[in-house]
DRENPA-3360 file (N, C-alpha, C; in nm, 2 decimals, always signed):
BEGIN
1 = MTVGEKIQ = +4.05/+0.11/-0.99/+3.95/+0.21/-0.94/+3.96/+0.22/-0.79 ~ +3.97/+0.34/-0.74/+3.97/+0.36/-0.59/+3.82/+0.34/-0.53 ~ +3.82/+0.33/-0.40/+3.69/+0.32/-0.34/+3.60/+0.45/-0.37 ~ +3.67/+0.56/-0.36/+3.60/+0.69/-0.39/+3.54/+0.70/-0.53 ~ +3.63/+0.65/-0.63/+3.58/+0.65/-0.77/+3.47/+0.55/-0.79 ~ +3.47/+0.44/-0.71/+3.36/+0.34/-0.72/+3.23/+0.40/-0.67 ~ +3.24/+0.47/-0.55/+3.12/+0.53/-0.50/+3.06/+0.64/-0.60 ~ +3.15/+0.72/-0.65/+3.10/+0.82/-0.75/+3.04/+0.75/-0.87;
9 = YYRKKIGL = +3.10/+0.64/-0.92/+3.05/+0.57/-1.04/+2.91/+0.51/-1.01 ~ +2.90/+0.44/-0.90/+2.77/+0.38/-0.87/+2.66/+0.49/-0.84 ~ +2.70/+0.60/-0.78/+2.60/+0.71/-0.75/+2.55/+0.76/-0.88 ~ +2.64/+0.79/-0.97/+2.59/+0.85/-1.10/+2.51/+0.75/-1.18 ~ +2.55/+0.62/-1.16/+2.48/+0.52/-1.24/+2.33/+0.51/-1.21 ~ +2.30/+0.54/-1.08/+2.16/+0.53/-1.04/+2.09/+0.67/-1.03 ~ +2.17/+0.77/-1.08/+2.11/+0.90/-1.10/+2.09/+0.99/-0.97 ~ +2.18/+0.97/-0.87/+2.17/+1.04/-0.75/+2.28/+1.15/-0.74;
17 = SQEELGQK = +2.24/+1.27/-0.68/+2.34/+1.37/-0.65/+2.41/+1.33/-0.52 ~ +2.52/+1.40/-0.49/+2.58/+1.38/-0.36/+2.49/+1.41/-0.24 ~ +2.41/+1.51/-0.26/+2.32/+1.55/-0.15/+2.21/+1.44/-0.13 ~ +2.16/+1.39/-0.25/+2.05/+1.29/-0.24/+2.10/+1.16/-0.18 ~ +2.22/+1.12/-0.21/+2.28/+1.00/-0.16/+2.30/+1.02/-0.01 ~ +2.35/+1.14/+0.03/+2.37/+1.17/+0.17/+2.24/+1.16/+0.25 ~ +2.13/+1.21/+0.20/+2.00/+1.20/+0.26/+1.96/+1.06/+0.29 ~ +1.99/+0.97/+0.19/+1.95/+0.83/+0.20/+2.02/+0.76/+0.32;
25 = ILVSRQTI = +2.15/+0.80/+0.34/+2.22/+0.73/+0.45/+2.25/+0.82/+0.57 ~ +2.18/+0.94/+0.57/+2.19/+1.03/+0.68/+2.33/+1.08/+0.71 ~ +2.40/+1.12/+0.61/+2.53/+1.19/+0.62/+2.52/+1.32/+0.53 ~ +2.61/+1.41/+0.55/+2.61/+1.53/+0.48/+2.67/+1.51/+0.34 ~ +2.64/+1.61/+0.25/+2.70/+1.61/+0.12/+2.85/+1.62/+0.12 ~ +2.90/+1.69/+0.22/+3.05/+1.70/+0.23/+3.11/+1.57/+0.26 ~ +3.04/+1.49/+0.34/+3.09/+1.35/+0.37/+3.10/+1.27/+0.24 ~ +3.00/+1.28/+0.16/+3.00/+1.20/+0.03/+3.11/+1.25/-0.05;
33 = SLWEMDKT = +3.13/+1.38/-0.05/+3.24/+1.44/-0.14/+3.38/+1.39/-0.09 ~ +3.40/+1.39/+0.04/+3.53/+1.34/+0.10/+3.55/+1.19/+0.06 ~ +3.44/+1.11/+0.06/+3.46/+0.97/+0.02/+3.50/+0.96/-0.12 ~ +3.44/+1.04/-0.21/+3.46/+1.03/-0.35/+3.60/+1.08/-0.39 ~ +3.65/+1.17/-0.30/+3.79/+1.22/-0.33/+3.89/+1.14/-0.26 ~ +3.85/+1.03/-0.19/+3.94/+0.94/-0.12/+4.01/+1.00/+0.00 ~ +3.94/+1.11/+0.05/+4.00/+1.17/+0.17/+3.96/+1.09/+0.30 ~ +3.85/+1.03/+0.30/+3.80/+0.94/+0.41/+3.73/+0.82/+0.35;
41 = LPTIDNLL = +3.71/+0.72/+0.44/+3.64/+0.60/+0.39/+3.51/+0.58/+0.47 ~ +3.41/+0.52/+0.41/+3.28/+0.50/+0.48/+3.30/+0.40/+0.59 ~ +3.22/+0.41/+0.70/+3.23/+0.31/+0.80/+3.16/+0.18/+0.75 ~ +3.17/+0.08/+0.83/+3.10/-0.05/+0.80/+2.95/-0.03/+0.78 ~ +2.89/+0.04/+0.87/+2.75/+0.06/+0.86/+2.71/+0.14/+0.73 ~ +2.79/+0.24/+0.70/+2.76/+0.31/+0.58/+2.79/+0.23/+0.45 ~ +2.89/+0.14/+0.46/+2.91/+0.05/+0.34/+2.79/-0.04/+0.32 ~ +2.74/-0.09/+0.43/+2.62/-0.18/+0.42/+2.50/-0.10/+0.35;
49 = LLKEIFGV = +2.49/+0.02/+0.39/+2.38/+0.11/+0.33/+2.41/+0.13/+0.19 ~ +2.53/+0.17/+0.15/+2.57/+0.19/+0.01/+2.54/+0.06/-0.07 ~ +2.58/-0.05/-0.01/+2.55/-0.18/-0.08/+2.41/-0.19/-0.12 ~ +2.32/-0.16/-0.03/+2.17/-0.18/-0.06/+2.13/-0.07/-0.16 ~ +2.18/+0.05/-0.15/+2.13/+0.16/-0.24/+2.19/+0.13/-0.39 ~ +2.31/+0.09/-0.39/+2.37/+0.07/-0.53/+2.33/-0.06/-0.59 ~ +2.29/-0.16/-0.50/+2.26/-0.29/-0.56/+2.38/-0.37/-0.59 ~ +2.49/-0.35/-0.52/+2.61/-0.43/-0.54/+2.66/-0.49/-0.41;
57 = SVDDILSN = +2.76/-0.57/-0.41/+2.82/-0.62/-0.29/+2.92/-0.52/-0.23 ~ +2.95/-0.54/-0.10/+3.06/-0.46/-0.04/+3.19/-0.48/-0.11 ~ +3.22/-0.61/-0.15/+3.34/-0.64/-0.23/+3.35/-0.55/-0.36 ~ +3.23/-0.54/-0.42/+3.23/-0.46/-0.55/+3.28/-0.31/-0.52 ~ +3.24/-0.26/-0.40/+3.28/-0.12/-0.37/+3.42/-0.11/-0.33 ~ +3.47/-0.21/-0.25/+3.61/-0.20/-0.19/+3.72/-0.25/-0.29 ~ +3.68/-0.34/-0.38/+3.78/-0.40/-0.47/+3.84/-0.29/-0.57 ~ +3.96/-0.32/-0.62/+4.02/-0.23/-0.72/+3.98/-0.26/-0.86;
65 = AEPVEEGK = +3.90/-0.37/-0.88/+3.86/-0.41/-1.01/+3.76/-0.30/-1.07 ~ +3.76/-0.29/-1.20/+3.66/-0.21/-1.27/+3.52/-0.27/-1.25 ~ +3.42/-0.18/-1.24/+3.28/-0.23/-1.23/+3.24/-0.31/-1.35 ~ +3.17/-0.42/-1.33/+3.12/-0.50/-1.45/+2.99/-0.44/-1.50 ~ +2.99/-0.40/-1.62/+2.87/-0.35/-1.68/+2.77/-0.46/-1.71 ~ +2.65/-0.45/-1.65/+2.55/-0.56/-1.67/+2.51/-0.57/-1.82 ~ +2.51/-0.46/-1.89/+2.47/-0.47/-2.03/+2.55/-0.55/-2.12 ~ +2.68/-0.58/-2.08/+2.77/-0.66/-2.16/+2.73/-0.80/-2.17;
73 = DEPREAYM = +2.66/-0.85/-2.07/+2.62/-0.99/-2.07/+2.46/-1.00/-2.08 ~ +2.42/-1.08/-2.17/+2.28/-1.10/-2.18/+2.22/-1.18/-2.06 ~ +2.11/-1.14/-2.01/+2.05/-1.22/-1.90/+2.00/-1.35/-1.94 ~ +2.00/-1.45/-1.85/+1.95/-1.58/-1.88/+1.80/-1.58/-1.90 ~ +1.73/-1.49/-1.81/+1.59/-1.48/-1.82/+1.55/-1.33/-1.79 ~ +1.44/-1.29/-1.84/+1.39/-1.15/-1.81/+1.24/-1.15/-1.80 ~ +1.19/-1.08/-1.70/+1.05/-1.08/-1.68/+1.00/-0.94/-1.64 ~ +0.88/-0.91/-1.67/+0.81/-0.79/-1.62/+0.69/-0.83/-1.54;
81 = FQYTKDDL = +0.68/-0.79/-1.42/+0.57/-0.82/-1.33/+0.49/-0.70/-1.29 ~ +0.35/-0.71/-1.30/+0.26/-0.62/-1.25/+0.16/-0.70/-1.16 ~ +0.13/-0.64/-1.04/+0.05/-0.72/-0.94/-0.09/-0.67/-0.93 ~ -0.18/-0.76/-0.93/-0.32/-0.73/-0.91/-0.35/-0.74/-0.76 ~ -0.47/-0.70/-0.72/-0.51/-0.72/-0.58/-0.52/-0.87/-0.54 ~ -0.56/-0.95/-0.63/-0.56/-1.10/-0.60/-0.42/-1.15/-0.58 ~ -0.32/-1.10/-0.66/-0.18/-1.14/-0.63/-0.14/-1.11/-0.49 ~ -0.16/-0.98/-0.46/-0.11/-0.93/-0.33/-0.19/-0.99/-0.21;
89 = FEVFKQLR = -0.32/-1.03/-0.23/-0.39/-1.09/-0.12/-0.34/-1.23/-0.09 ~ -0.30/-1.30/-0.20/-0.24/-1.44/-0.17/-0.11/-1.42/-0.09 ~ -0.03/-1.33/-0.12/+0.09/-1.30/-0.05/+0.06/-1.26/+0.09 ~ -0.03/-1.17/+0.11/-0.07/-1.13/+0.24/-0.12/-1.24/+0.33 ~ -0.20/-1.33/+0.27/-0.24/-1.45/+0.35/-0.13/-1.53/+0.40 ~ -0.03/-1.55/+0.32/+0.09/-1.63/+0.36/+0.17/-1.55/+0.47 ~ +0.19/-1.42/+0.45/+0.27/-1.35/+0.55/+0.20/-1.33/+0.68 ~ +0.06/-1.34/+0.69/-0.01/-1.33/+0.81/-0.02/-1.46/+0.89;
97 = TPFIKRAI = +0.02/-1.57/+0.82/+0.01/-1.70/+0.88/+0.08/-1.71/+1.02 ~ +0.20/-1.66/+1.03/+0.27/-1.67/+1.17/+0.18/-1.61/+1.28 ~ +0.12/-1.50/+1.25/+0.03/-1.43/+1.35/-0.08/-1.53/+1.40 ~ -0.15/-1.59/+1.30/-0.26/-1.68/+1.33/-0.21/-1.80/+1.41 ~ -0.09/-1.86/+1.37/-0.04/-1.98/+1.43/+0.00/-1.95/+1.58 ~ +0.06/-1.83/+1.60/+0.10/-1.79/+1.74/-0.03/-1.78/+1.82 ~ -0.13/-1.72/+1.77/-0.25/-1.70/+1.85/-0.32/-1.83/+1.88 ~ -0.32/-1.93/+1.79/-0.38/-2.06/+1.81/-0.30/-2.13/+1.92;
105 = RSTLACAV = -0.17/-2.13/+1.90/-0.08/-2.20/+2.00/-0.10/-2.15/+2.14 ~ -0.10/-2.02/+2.15/-0.11/-1.95/+2.28/-0.24/-1.99/+2.34 ~ -0.35/-1.98/+2.27/-0.49/-2.01/+2.32/-0.50/-2.15/+2.36 ~ -0.45/-2.25/+2.28/-0.46/-2.39/+2.31/-0.38/-2.42/+2.44 ~ -0.26/-2.36/+2.45/-0.17/-2.39/+2.57/-0.24/-2.34/+2.69 ~ -0.30/-2.22/+2.69/-0.37/-2.17/+2.81/-0.50/-2.26/+2.84 ~ -0.57/-2.30/+2.73/-0.69/-2.38/+2.76/-0.65/-2.52/+2.82 ~ -0.54/-2.58/+2.77/-0.50/-2.71/+2.83/-0.46/-2.69/+2.98;
113 = LFIFLVAI = -0.38/-2.58/+3.00/-0.34/-2.56/+3.14/-0.45/-2.52/+3.23 ~ -0.55/-2.45/+3.18/-0.67/-2.42/+3.26/-0.75/-2.55/+3.30 ~ -0.77/-2.64/+3.20/-0.83/-2.77/+3.23/-0.76/-2.85/+3.33 ~ -0.62/-2.84/+3.32/-0.54/-2.92/+3.42/-0.55/-2.86/+3.56 ~ -0.55/-2.72/+3.57/-0.56/-2.66/+3.70/-0.70/-2.69/+3.76 ~ -0.80/-2.69/+3.68/-0.94/-2.72/+3.73/-0.94/-2.86/+3.78 ~ -0.88/-2.95/+3.70/-0.88/-3.09/+3.74/-0.82/-3.12/+3.87 ~ -0.71/-3.05/+3.90/-0.63/-3.07/+4.02/-0.68/-2.98/+4.14;
121 = EAPDLLIG = -0.79/-2.91/+4.11/-0.85/-2.82/+4.20/-0.75/-2.72/+4.26 ~ -0.68/-2.65/+4.16/-0.58/-2.55/+4.20/-0.65/-2.43/+4.26 ~ -0.58/-2.34/+4.34/-0.64/-2.23/+4.40/-0.70/-2.13/+4.30 ~ -0.81/-2.07/+4.34/-0.88/-1.98/+4.25/-0.79/-1.87/+4.20 ~ -0.70/-1.82/+4.29/-0.61/-1.71/+4.25/-0.53/-1.75/+4.13 ~ -0.48/-1.87/+4.13/-0.39/-1.92/+4.02/-0.47/-1.93/+3.89 ~ -0.60/-1.98/+3.90/-0.68/-2.00/+3.79/-0.72/-1.86/+3.73 ~ -0.75/-1.76/+3.82/-0.78/-1.63/+3.78/-0.66/-1.56/+3.71;
129 = FLLGYLMI = -0.54/-1.59/+3.76/-0.42/-1.54/+3.70/-0.40/-1.59/+3.55 ~ -0.43/-1.72/+3.54/-0.42/-1.78/+3.40/-0.52/-1.72/+3.31 ~ -0.65/-1.70/+3.36/-0.75/-1.64/+3.27/-0.71/-1.50/+3.23 ~ -0.65/-1.42/+3.33/-0.61/-1.29/+3.30/-0.50/-1.29/+3.19 ~ -0.40/-1.38/+3.20/-0.30/-1.39/+3.11/-0.35/-1.43/+2.97 ~ -0.45/-1.52/+2.97/-0.52/-1.56/+2.84/-0.58/-1.44/+2.77 ~ -0.65/-1.36/+2.85/-0.72/-1.24/+2.79/-0.61/-1.14/+2.74 ~ -0.50/-1.12/+2.81/-0.40/-1.03/+2.77/-0.33/-1.08/+2.64;
137 = SIITQITG = -0.31/-1.21/+2.64/-0.25/-1.27/+2.52/-0.34/-1.25/+2.39 ~ -0.47/-1.28/+2.41/-0.56/-1.26/+2.30/-0.56/-1.12/+2.25 ~ -0.57/-1.03/+2.34/-0.57/-0.88/+2.30/-0.45/-0.84/+2.23 ~ -0.33/-0.89/+2.28/-0.20/-0.86/+2.22/-0.19/-0.92/+2.08 ~ -0.24/-1.04/+2.06/-0.24/-1.10/+1.93/-0.33/-1.02/+1.83 ~ -0.45/-0.99/+1.87/-0.54/-0.91/+1.79/-0.48/-0.78/+1.75 ~ -0.42/-0.71/+1.85/-0.36/-0.58/+1.83/-0.25/-0.59/+1.73 ~ -0.16/-0.69/+1.75/-0.05/-0.71/+1.66/-0.09/-0.74/+1.52;
145 = YRAYKKAW = -0.19/-0.82/+1.50/-0.24/-0.85/+1.37/-0.30/-0.73/+1.30 ~ -0.38/-0.65/+1.37/-0.44/-0.53/+1.32/-0.34/-0.43/+1.27 ~ -0.23/-0.42/+1.36/-0.12/-0.32/+1.32/-0.05/-0.37/+1.20 ~ -0.03/-0.50/+1.18/+0.04/-0.56/+1.07/-0.05/-0.53/+0.94 ~ -0.18/-0.56/+0.96/-0.27/-0.54/+0.84/-0.27/-0.39/+0.80 ~ -0.27/-0.30/+0.90/-0.27/-0.16/+0.86/-0.14/-0.12/+0.79 ~ -0.03/-0.18/+0.84/+0.10/-0.15/+0.77/+0.11/-0.21/+0.63 ~ +0.04/-0.32/+0.61/+0.04/-0.38/+0.48/-0.03/-0.30/+0.37;
153 = LPTENIFS = -0.13/-0.22/+0.40/-0.21/-0.15/+0.30/-0.12/-0.05/+0.22 ~ -0.04/+0.03/+0.28/+0.05/+0.12/+0.20/+0.14/+0.04/+0.11 ~ +0.19/-0.08/+0.16/+0.28/-0.16/+0.08/+0.20/-0.21/-0.04 ~ +0.07/-0.25/-0.02/-0.01/-0.30/-0.13/-0.03/-0.20/-0.24 ~ -0.05/-0.07/-0.19/-0.07/+0.04/-0.29/+0.05/+0.06/-0.37 ~ +0.17/+0.05/-0.31/+0.30/+0.08/-0.38/+0.32/-0.03/-0.48 ~ +0.30/-0.16/-0.44/+0.32/-0.27/-0.53/+0.23/-0.26/-0.65 ~ +0.10/-0.22/-0.63/+0.01/-0.22/-0.74/+0.03/-0.11/-0.84;
161 = KNTYSYSI = +0.11/+0.00/-0.80/+0.13/+0.11/-0.89/+0.26/+0.10/-0.97 ~ +0.34/+0.00/-0.94/+0.47/-0.02/-1.00/+0.48/-0.14/-1.10 ~ +0.57/-0.13/-1.19/+0.61/-0.25/-1.27/+0.75/-0.29/-1.23 ~ +0.76/-0.42/-1.21/+0.89/-0.48/-1.16/+0.96/-0.56/-1.27 ~ +1.08/-0.51/-1.31/+1.15/-0.58/-1.42/+1.27/-0.66/-1.36 ~ +1.27/-0.79/-1.38/+1.37/-0.88/-1.33/+1.46/-0.93/-1.45 ~ +1.59/-0.91/-1.44/+1.69/-0.97/-1.53/+1.77/-1.07/-1.45 ~ +1.77/-1.19/-1.49/+1.84/-1.30/-1.41/+1.97/-1.34/-1.48;
169 = YDQHFMLS = +2.08/-1.33/-1.40/+2.21/-1.37/-1.44/+2.25/-1.50/-1.37 ~ +2.38/-1.54/-1.38/+2.42/-1.67/-1.32/+2.42/-1.67/-1.17 ~ +2.47/-1.56/-1.11/+2.48/-1.56/-0.96/+2.38/-1.46/-0.90 ~ +2.31/-1.38/-0.97/+2.23/-1.28/-0.91/+2.12/-1.24/-1.01 ~ +2.03/-1.15/-0.96/+1.93/-1.09/-1.06/+1.93/-0.94/-1.03 ~ +1.89/-0.87/-1.13/+1.88/-0.72/-1.12/+1.73/-0.69/-1.13 ~ +1.69/-0.61/-1.03/+1.55/-0.57/-1.02/+1.54/-0.42/-1.05 ~ +1.46/-0.38/-1.14/+1.43/-0.24/-1.17/+1.28/-0.21/-1.14;
177 = IIRNEETT = +1.26/-0.11/-1.07/+1.12/-0.07/-1.03/+1.08/+0.05/-1.12 ~ +0.97/+0.03/-1.19/+0.93/+0.13/-1.29/+0.80/+0.19/-1.26 ~ +0.79/+0.32/-1.26/+0.66/+0.39/-1.24/+0.65/+0.50/-1.34 ~ +0.53/+0.50/-1.41/+0.51/+0.61/-1.51/+0.62/+0.61/-1.62 ~ +0.66/+0.48/-1.65/+0.76/+0.46/-1.76/+0.90/+0.52/-1.72 ~ +0.92/+0.54/-1.59/+1.05/+0.59/-1.54/+1.11/+0.50/-1.44 ~ +1.23/+0.46/-1.45/+1.29/+0.37/-1.35/+1.32/+0.45/-1.22 ~ +1.26/+0.41/-1.11/+1.28/+0.48/-0.99/+1.38/+0.41/-0.90;
185 = RTQKVYFD = +1.41/+0.29/-0.92/+1.51/+0.22/-0.84/+1.56/+0.10/-0.91 ~ +1.69/+0.07/-0.88/+1.76/-0.05/-0.94/+1.83/-0.12/-0.82 ~ +1.81/-0.25/-0.82/+1.88/-0.33/-0.71/+1.94/-0.46/-0.76 ~ +2.06/-0.49/-0.71/+2.12/-0.61/-0.75/+2.11/-0.71/-0.63 ~ +2.06/-0.83/-0.65/+2.04/-0.93/-0.55/+2.11/-1.06/-0.58 ~ +2.20/-1.10/-0.49/+2.27/-1.22/-0.51/+2.19/-1.34/-0.46 ~ +2.19/-1.45/-0.53/+2.11/-1.56/-0.49/+2.15/-1.62/-0.35 ~ +2.28/-1.61/-0.32/+2.33/-1.66/-0.20/+2.28/-1.58/-0.08;
193 = DIKKVESL = +2.23/-1.46/-0.10/+2.18/-1.37/+0.01/+2.04/-1.40/+0.04 ~ +1.97/-1.48/-0.04/+1.83/-1.51/-0.02/+1.82/-1.61/+0.10 ~ +1.75/-1.57/+0.21/+1.75/-1.65/+0.33/+1.63/-1.75/+0.33 ~ +1.52/-1.72/+0.26/+1.40/-1.80/+0.27/+1.33/-1.79/+0.14 ~ +1.28/-1.90/+0.09/+1.19/-1.91/-0.03/+1.06/-1.98/+0.00 ~ +0.95/-1.92/-0.02/+0.82/-1.98/+0.00/+0.75/-1.99/-0.13 ~ +0.70/-2.11/-0.16/+0.63/-2.14/-0.28/+0.48/-2.14/-0.25 ~ +0.40/-2.05/-0.31/+0.26/-2.05/-0.29/+0.19/-2.11/-0.42;
201 = KNHIILNI = +0.06/-2.10/-0.43/-0.01/-2.16/-0.54/+0.03/-2.09/-0.67 ~ +0.03/-1.95/-0.67/+0.06/-1.88/-0.79/+0.19/-1.79/-0.78 ~ +0.26/-1.79/-0.67/+0.37/-1.70/-0.65/+0.48/-1.77/-0.58 ~ +0.60/-1.72/-0.59/+0.72/-1.75/-0.51/+0.76/-1.63/-0.44 ~ +0.78/-1.64/-0.31/+0.82/-1.53/-0.23/+0.97/-1.54/-0.19 ~ +1.05/-1.45/-0.22/+1.19/-1.45/-0.18/+1.21/-1.35/-0.06 ~ +1.27/-1.40/+0.04/+1.29/-1.32/+0.16/+1.44/-1.29/+0.18 ~ +1.47/-1.16/+0.19/+1.61/-1.12/+0.22/+1.60/-1.01/+0.33;
209 = SDQIFIIK = +1.64/-1.05/+0.45/+1.63/-0.96/+0.56/+1.48/-0.91/+0.58 ~ +1.46/-0.78/+0.56/+1.32/-0.73/+0.58/+1.25/-0.70/+0.44 ~ +1.32/-0.75/+0.34/+1.26/-0.73/+0.20/+1.20/-0.86/+0.15 ~ +1.09/-0.84/+0.07/+1.03/-0.95/+0.00/+1.03/-0.92/-0.15 ~ +1.04/-1.03/-0.22/+1.04/-1.02/-0.37/+0.93/-1.12/-0.42 ~ +0.83/-1.07/-0.49/+0.72/-1.16/-0.53/+0.74/-1.20/-0.68 ~ +0.75/-1.33/-0.70/+0.76/-1.38/-0.84/+0.64/-1.45/-0.88 ~ +0.58/-1.41/-1.00/+0.46/-1.47/-1.05/+0.49/-1.60/-1.13;
217 = KEILVENS = +0.44/-1.71/-1.08/+0.48/-1.84/-1.14/+0.43/-1.85/-1.29 ~ +0.31/-1.79/-1.32/+0.25/-1.81/-1.45/+0.33/-1.75/-1.56 ~ +0.42/-1.66/-1.53/+0.50/-1.59/-1.63/+0.64/-1.66/-1.65 ~ +0.68/-1.74/-1.55/+0.81/-1.80/-1.56/+0.82/-1.91/-1.66 ~ +0.94/-1.92/-1.72/+0.96/-2.03/-1.82/+0.97/-2.16/-1.74 ~ +0.96/-2.27/-1.81/+0.95/-2.40/-1.74/+1.07/-2.44/-1.65 ~ +1.19/-2.41/-1.70/+1.31/-2.44/-1.62/+1.37/-2.31/-1.56 ~ +1.29/-2.22/-1.51/+1.33/-2.10/-1.45/+1.42/-2.12/-1.33;
225 = VFFSLGER = +1.52/-2.03/-1.32/+1.61/-2.04/-1.20/+1.53/-2.02/-1.07 ~ +1.42/-1.95/-1.07/+1.34/-1.93/-0.95/+1.28/-2.06/-0.90 ~ +1.24/-2.15/-0.99/+1.19/-2.28/-0.95/+1.31/-2.36/-0.88 ~ +1.42/-2.37/-0.95/+1.53/-2.45/-0.89/+1.59/-2.38/-0.76 ~ +1.58/-2.25/-0.75/+1.62/-2.18/-0.63/+1.53/-2.23/-0.51 ~ +1.40/-2.23/-0.54/+1.31/-2.27/-0.43/+1.34/-2.42/-0.39 ~ +1.37/-2.51/-0.48/+1.40/-2.65/-0.45/+1.53/-2.66/-0.37 ~ +1.63/-2.58/-0.41/+1.76/-2.58/-0.34/+1.75/-2.53/-0.20;
233 = KCENNDDK = +1.67/-2.43/-0.18/+1.66/-2.37/-0.04/+1.58/-2.47/+0.05 ~ +1.48/-2.54/-0.01/+1.40/-2.64/+0.07/+1.49/-2.75/+0.11 ~ +1.58/-2.80/+0.01/+1.67/-2.91/+0.04/+1.77/-2.87/+0.16 ~ +1.82/-2.74/+0.15/+1.91/-2.70/+0.25/+1.84/-2.69/+0.39 ~ +1.72/-2.65/+0.39/+1.64/-2.64/+0.52/+1.62/-2.78/+0.57 ~ +1.59/-2.88/+0.49/+1.57/-3.02/+0.53/+1.70/-3.07/+0.59 ~ +1.81/-3.04/+0.54/+1.94/-3.09/+0.59/+1.97/-3.04/+0.73 ~ +1.91/-2.92/+0.76/+1.94/-2.86/+0.89/+1.85/-2.91/+1.00;
241 = KPTDRL = +1.74/-2.99/+0.96/+1.65/-3.04/+1.06/+1.71/-3.15/+1.14 ~ +1.69/-3.16/+1.27/+1.74/-3.27/+1.35/+1.67/-3.40/+1.30 ~ +1.75/-3.51/+1.31/+1.69/-3.64/+1.27/+1.60/-3.70/+1.38 ~ +1.64/-3.67/+1.50/+1.56/-3.72/+1.61/+1.46/-3.60/+1.65 ~ +1.34/-3.61/+1.61/+1.24/-3.50/+1.64/+1.16/-3.52/+1.76 ~ +1.19/-3.63/+1.84/+1.10/-3.66/+1.95/+1.11/-3.55/+2.06;
% end
């Protein structure tokens, strides 16, 4: 199969027209048509966008091999997740933690430095400068947190209205997002692409670039791959930590 035939195959598989695909990656319908006729090839940036939209790897698009039909192999595990406000609030609390930690560290550092400057009887101008910096830092942290909280609300509404179907295979999982009994999006995620795994009380958060995937622990089977994935990621992170932490 040529690259153009692959693009056409994956485009039709997720139910997009040439024009709709072009709108998603900001190119014209004619450009998509030229790709599918093998008259031109997508750039690296466009290949990365196609990878995300089609839910496949770049190698899947560029290789001459026939596409592998997921339906031919039974998934190892399959789950359907719906999220309540309590679910999403637990995730939000975890995601906001870096904002709170930065604010505490910044405030403590300024407080210690202020006490030190007073103890050595530093010039009033220097102390005033430090206090000004402290006020600006606090205002910046509060503004950043409020902006993040405001941006989270639309995300929370989207999560609560959808049903998320996960089918887990040996090297990846397939995510289908369903709204009103209609699949609106399908995405293929390779386990090796997952950069960070956070285990909360009731959920596991998978981080891939700017995307998060929320897994509900209570629904998982005892030996779920998501549990072992979290343990493997934690072990890898421990290996990277320096032995001398002084």
